[in-house]
C-alpha positions as CSV (number, residue, x, y, z in Angstrom):
1,M,8.9,29.6,23.3
2,Q,6.7,32.1,21.6
3,P,3.1,30.8,21.3
4,I,1.4,30.2,18.0
5,M,-2.1,31.1,19.1
6,D,-3.3,34.2,20.8
7,S,-5.8,32.6,23.2
8,S,-7.2,35.9,24.4
9,L,-8.0,37.0,20.9
10,W,-9.5,33.6,20.1
11,L,-11.8,33.9,23.1
12,A,-12.7,37.5,22.1
13,H,-13.7,36.3,18.7
14,K,-15.8,33.5,20.2
15,R,-17.5,36.0,22.6
16,R,-18.3,38.3,19.7
17,A,-19.8,35.4,17.7
18,L,-21.9,34.3,20.7
19,A,-23.2,37.9,21.1
20,N,-24.1,38.1,17.4
21,P,-25.4,34.7,16.4
22,V,-26.0,33.9,12.7
23,E,-28.4,31.1,11.9
24,G,-26.7,28.1,10.3
25,A,-23.1,29.3,11.0
26,D,-22.7,26.5,13.6
27,F,-22.8,23.8,11.0
28,L,-19.4,22.4,11.9
29,M,-20.2,22.1,15.5
30,R,-23.6,20.5,14.7
31,R,-21.8,18.0,12.4
32,A,-19.2,17.2,15.1
33,A,-22.0,16.7,17.7
34,E,-23.8,14.2,15.3
35,E,-20.5,12.3,14.8
36,L,-19.9,12.3,18.5
37,A,-23.3,10.7,19.1
38,D,-22.4,8.0,16.5
39,R,-19.0,7.3,18.0
40,L,-20.3,7.2,21.6
41,G,-23.1,4.9,20.5
42,A,-20.6,2.4,19.2
43,V,-19.0,2.1,22.7
44,E,-20.7,-0.7,24.5
45,R,-20.3,0.6,28.1
46,K,-21.6,3.3,30.5
47,F,-19.6,6.0,32.1
48,G,-19.8,7.4,35.6
49,K,-18.3,10.9,35.4
50,A,-17.6,12.8,32.2
51,A,-16.0,16.2,31.4
52,V,-16.9,18.2,28.3
53,L,-13.8,20.4,27.8
54,F,-14.0,23.8,26.1
55,C,-16.6,23.0,23.5
56,Q,-18.1,26.6,23.5
57,T,-21.7,25.4,23.1
58,P,-23.9,22.9,24.9
59,A,-23.9,20.6,21.8
60,A,-21.5,18.0,23.2
61,T,-23.1,18.1,26.6
62,D,-26.5,17.5,25.1
63,V,-25.1,14.5,23.2
64,L,-23.8,12.9,26.3
65,A,-27.0,13.5,28.3
66,E,-29.2,12.1,25.5
67,S,-27.1,9.0,25.1
68,G,-28.2,7.6,28.5
69,K,-24.6,6.3,29.0
70,V,-23.3,9.0,31.3
71,K,-24.3,9.4,34.9
72,E,-22.6,12.8,35.7
73,I,-21.6,15.4,33.1
74,I,-19.4,18.5,34.0
75,R,-19.0,21.1,31.4
76,V,-15.8,23.2,31.4
77,E,-15.5,26.5,29.5
78,A,-12.8,29.2,29.3
79,D,-15.4,32.0,29.6
80,A,-18.5,32.1,31.8
81,S,-20.5,33.7,28.8
82,F,-20.2,30.4,27.0
83,L,-22.2,28.6,29.7
84,R,-25.1,31.1,29.4
85,G,-26.2,30.4,32.9
86,A,-26.0,26.7,32.7
87,A,-24.1,24.7,35.3
88,G,-20.4,24.2,34.7
89,L,-16.8,25.2,35.6
90,V,-14.8,28.1,34.2
91,A,-11.1,27.3,33.8
92,P,-8.2,28.7,31.8
93,M,-7.7,27.3,28.3
94,E,-5.3,24.3,28.1
95,T,-6.1,23.2,31.7
96,V,-8.0,20.1,32.9
97,P,-9.4,21.1,36.3
98,F,-9.9,17.6,37.7
99,E,-8.0,15.4,40.1
100,P,-5.9,12.5,38.7
101,E,-8.0,9.4,37.9
102,S,-11.3,11.1,38.6
103,L,-13.0,10.9,35.1
104,D,-14.4,8.0,33.1
105,L,-14.9,10.0,29.9
106,A,-13.5,13.2,28.5
107,V,-14.7,15.0,25.4
108,S,-13.4,17.9,23.4
109,L,-14.9,19.3,20.3
110,L,-13.4,22.0,18.0
111,S,-11.1,23.7,20.4
112,L,-7.7,21.8,20.4
113,Q,-6.7,23.6,17.2
114,A,-6.7,26.9,19.2
115,M,-4.3,25.6,21.9
116,N,-0.6,26.2,21.9
117,D,0.3,23.0,23.8
118,I,-1.8,20.1,22.4
119,P,0.5,17.4,23.8
120,G,0.3,19.0,27.2
121,M,-3.5,19.1,27.1
122,L,-3.7,15.5,26.1
123,I,-1.3,14.4,28.9
124,Q,-3.6,16.3,31.4
125,I,-6.6,14.5,30.0
126,R,-4.9,11.1,30.3
127,R,-3.9,11.9,33.9
128,A,-7.5,12.9,34.8
129,L,-9.0,9.7,33.4
130,R,-9.4,6.6,35.5
131,P,-7.9,3.4,34.2
132,D,-9.8,2.3,31.1
133,G,-11.3,5.8,30.8
134,L,-12.1,7.1,27.3
135,F,-11.1,10.3,25.5
136,L,-13.0,11.4,22.4
137,G,-11.9,14.6,20.7
138,A,-12.2,16.4,17.4
139,F,-10.4,19.5,16.0
140,A,-9.9,21.4,12.8
141,G,-7.1,19.6,11.0
142,A,-4.8,19.8,8.0
143,G,-6.7,20.6,4.8
144,T,-9.0,23.0,6.5
145,L,-9.4,26.3,4.5
146,V,-6.6,25.2,2.1
147,E,-8.2,27.2,-0.7
148,L,-8.5,30.4,1.4
149,R,-4.9,30.0,2.5
150,E,-3.6,29.7,-1.1
151,S,-5.7,32.6,-2.4
152,L,-4.6,35.0,0.4
153,L,-1.0,34.0,0.0
154,A,-1.1,34.5,-3.8
155,A,-2.9,37.9,-3.5
156,E,-0.6,39.3,-0.8
157,T,2.5,38.2,-2.6
158,E,1.3,39.7,-5.9
159,L,0.4,43.0,-4.3
160,Y,3.1,43.5,-1.7
161,G,5.9,41.2,-2.7
162,G,5.6,39.1,0.4
163,A,3.0,37.5,2.7
164,S,2.2,37.2,6.4
165,P,0.5,34.2,8.0
166,R,-3.3,34.8,8.1
167,I,-4.5,31.2,8.7
168,I,-3.4,29.0,11.6
169,P,-1.3,25.9,11.0
170,F,-3.4,22.7,11.3
171,T,-2.3,19.3,12.6
172,D,-2.7,16.3,10.3
173,V,-4.2,13.0,11.2
174,R,-0.8,11.1,11.4
175,D,0.6,13.6,13.9
176,A,-2.6,13.4,15.9
177,G,-2.1,9.6,16.3
178,A,1.5,10.3,17.5
179,L,0.2,12.9,20.0
180,L,-2.2,10.3,21.5
181,Q,0.7,7.8,21.9
182,R,3.0,10.5,23.3
183,A,0.3,11.4,25.9
184,G,0.3,7.7,27.0
185,L,-3.2,6.9,25.8
186,A,-3.7,3.3,24.8
187,L,-5.5,1.9,21.7
188,P,-5.2,5.2,19.8
189,V,-7.4,5.8,16.8
190,T,-7.5,8.8,14.5
191,D,-9.4,9.5,11.3
192,V,-10.6,12.5,9.3
193,D,-14.0,13.8,8.3
194,T,-13.8,16.3,5.4
195,V,-16.7,18.3,4.2
196,T,-16.7,20.7,1.2
197,V,-19.0,23.8,1.6
198,R,-19.9,26.0,-1.4
199,Y,-20.2,29.8,-1.3
200,A,-21.1,32.5,-3.7
201,S,-17.6,34.0,-3.1
202,L,-14.7,34.3,-0.7
203,F,-16.7,36.9,1.2
204,G,-19.5,34.5,2.1
205,L,-16.9,32.1,3.5
206,M,-15.3,34.9,5.5
207,A,-18.7,36.0,6.9
208,D,-19.2,32.4,8.1
209,L,-15.8,32.3,9.7
210,R,-16.6,35.6,11.6
211,A,-19.9,34.1,12.7
212,M,-18.1,31.0,14.0
213,G,-15.5,33.1,15.9
214,E,-12.8,31.5,13.8
215,T,-11.1,34.4,12.1
216,S,-7.3,34.5,12.6
217,A,-6.0,34.4,16.1
218,L,-2.4,33.9,15.3
219,F,0.0,35.4,17.8
220,D,2.5,36.3,15.0
221,R,-0.2,37.6,12.7
222,S,0.3,40.6,10.5
223,R,-0.6,43.8,12.4
224,R,-1.3,45.5,9.0
225,P,-5.0,45.2,8.4
226,G,-6.1,43.5,5.3
227,T,-7.1,46.1,2.7
228,Q,-10.1,46.1,0.4
229,M,-7.7,45.6,-2.5
230,L,-6.1,42.6,-0.9
231,F,-9.4,40.8,-0.3
232,A,-10.8,41.8,-3.7
233,R,-7.8,40.3,-5.4
234,A,-7.9,37.2,-3.2
235,A,-11.5,36.7,-4.1
236,E,-10.6,36.8,-7.8
237,I,-7.9,34.3,-7.3
238,Y,-10.2,32.1,-5.3
239,A,-12.8,32.2,-8.1
240,E,-10.2,31.4,-10.7
241,R,-8.7,28.4,-8.9
242,F,-11.5,26.9,-6.8
243,S,-14.9,27.6,-8.5
244,D,-17.4,25.1,-9.9
245,P,-19.0,25.4,-13.3
246,D,-21.9,27.4,-11.8
247,G,-19.5,30.0,-10.4
248,R,-19.7,29.1,-6.7
249,V,-16.5,28.5,-4.9
250,R,-15.5,25.5,-2.7
251,A,-14.2,25.6,0.9
252,S,-12.7,22.5,2.6
253,F,-13.2,21.8,6.3
254,S,-11.3,18.7,7.7
255,T,-12.1,17.5,11.2
256,V,-9.6,15.2,12.8
257,W,-11.1,12.7,15.2
258,M,-9.1,11.1,18.0
259,S,-9.9,8.4,20.6
260,G,-7.8,6.8,23.2
261,W,-8.1,5.0,26.5
262,A,-6.3,5.4,29.8
263,P,-4.1,2.3,30.1
264,D,-5.6,-0.6,32.1
265,A,-4.5,-4.2,32.6
266,S,-7.8,-5.4,31.2
267,Q,-7.2,-3.9,27.7
268,Q,-6.3,-6.0,24.7
269,K,-2.6,-5.9,23.9
270,P,-0.6,-6.8,20.8
271,L,1.2,-10.1,21.0
272,K,4.9,-9.9,21.8
273,P,7.3,-10.6,18.9
274,G,8.0,-14.3,18.6
275,S,4.9,-15.4,20.6
276,A,2.8,-16.5,17.6
277,T,2.0,-20.2,17.6
278,V,1.9,-20.5,13.8
279,S,4.7,-19.1,11.7
280,L,4.0,-16.6,8.8
281,K,6.2,-18.8,6.6
282,K,4.0,-21.8,7.1
283,I,0.8,-19.8,6.4
284,L,2.3,-18.5,3.1
285,E,3.5,-21.9,2.0
286,N,0.1,-23.5,2.8
287,P,-2.6,-20.8,2.4
288,E,-5.5,-23.3,2.2
289,G,-4.5,-24.7,5.6
290,G,-4.4,-28.3,4.2
C-alpha cells in the first residue's frame, strides 16, 4: 500500500528547522511538554525504565527527569542530529527498539502524525511495555490547520480548476481511542487540547510551520511548486474567511492526547453483564433508596 507520509522528507524538514532555529516557533512542543508534566504528575506511581520516542527535542525527556518519578530514561530519535550530542538511541521511524516487556513508561510527543502505520507503532509500544506499563502520547489531530487547508483548496480550485493535497490528513480523537484498543492497551483515554494562534496573515503562519519543520511531507503531494499567485490568493481567502475585527487571522492547532496501560491482572475491570447486585429497574423505581 502506498504510504501517506514521506518520512525522509519530514526528517529533512525537521533537520532544516533544527539548523535554523526561530525563537518561539516551538510553542506547540512547549505546550505539549507542560501538559505532559501535568498528566504525569496525576499518576501516583514511579517508573523504572522509560523510553521517549521520536520527540525531536529534549523537552519530553526533561519533563520525565524533573518529575522525579522515573529512574532511567532512554531517548530515541530518528536522526542523530536531534540528540545534539546527548545520550540516546538512533532508530528508524515507526520502530520501538526495545525488547518485549522491558519498559515501564513510553512517551511520544508530536510525531505520530508523521507516521504511516500508527496502529503498528502503538502495537510495538504495547509489546515493549511491562504489564501495567503506561503509554502517554500526543499528536497533531483533526482540526489542525483547518483554515489553511480550506484557503489553499479554494485558491487552487479557483486558479487551476482543481486542487492537490497540500496538508496531511489528521486523525480525530474518536479514532485515536479505537487505535489504543486495537493495539491491546487497557483503560484507554483520549482527549483534545485545541489552541488558536493569531497571525498578521497566512504568510506568518507558513513561516512558523517552516520553523517547526512541519511543512507538507505528503508522499502524494503535488510536484508542481506553489506559485506566488496561488499563495497570494490563498492569503486573501484566508483573510476573508478567518480574520478577526482587527484584521489578524486565526489558525487552529488541535493536539490529541492518548493514554493506555499494558494489560495486567491487577487493573480495574468493568463488571460483566448481569453481575450487578442491584437492578437498574429498582434504582429507577426508587431513586431515593427508601
